[in-house]
N, C-alpha and C positions, 0 to 999 in steps of 0.2 A: 405743502400741505399737513393742514395740524387736523388730529385724530377724531372723532365726531365726538370722541366724551369728554378729550378737552376742552374744547368749544365750548359743552354746553356747561362744561363747570366753570369757566369763562367767566362763560352768563348769568351761571346760577349765585355767579359771587360781585359782580354787578346790579344784580336785582335788587330794589330799594322794600321784594315783599320777600320777607324771608319764611323758609317752610314751615314753623309751625305755623306762620299765619293762613299757609298754600293746604297744607294738613287739616286748620280745624274751621276753614273753607269748605272745604271738599266734606266736611262730616257733619254739617251745620246743614250743605245743601242734603247728602245723603237724608239726615232726619229728615227733614222737612219735606221730602220727595217721599219718600217712603211713610206721613201719615198726611198724605193726600194732596196735599197742598200743589197748585201747581208753579210750574217751574221758573213764569213768572215772577209772581208772589214771593218764590221763594230769595230770589237775586234781589228782587223789589225792598223787599223786609235787610235782605247785608248788604244793603248801601247804605242803610243811615249811619249816621257814626259811633253811635249809641252800641252796634253790632259787630262795622267794623271799625276799628283806632287807626288800622294802618287806609291813609289821603289818596295814594298810587293804588293801592289795590280800591279802597271803595267804588273809587273814581273809574275803574275798571268794571268793576261789579254793575253800579251806575250804566253804562254803558252796554252790555252783557242784555242787563233788565229791558233798553229801550228796544235795542232790534229784536229780540225778544216776540217781547208785547207788536210791531210792526210787524211779525213775521216772517223775521228771520232764522237765517239756522243759528243756531249758540255756537256748533260748530267753524261756522265758515266765522262769527266774529272773534270769538277763540284763537283762528289763524291771525287776525288783526291784529296780537298781543305776543312776538315770541318769544320775547324777553321775559316772558310769565309764562305761558302756557306754551310745551315742548312739541315737538310732532303728536308725540304718545300721547299723548293729553289728549289733544286732536281728534285724531284718530279715535281716542277711543267713545268720546262721546260722541 
């Protein structure tokens, strides 16, 4: 059995989205939500190539925006991308 920390480290090493991109994503979402912007609109803005240069991350953000607009839970959509969002991130949302 592989310890959870080793598993998540191996997952992160194979991830096409760097921690820097994730840090930037969370910072930008925080800023937009703090200014009163709806979550869907924040995600929609971040799904544009000028805002998020990483194509994999942009694809996931667009999916998050679509399901949020349709009334889905953000955390449930995030859980569909375990290679990007670990369990702790999903639970925090």
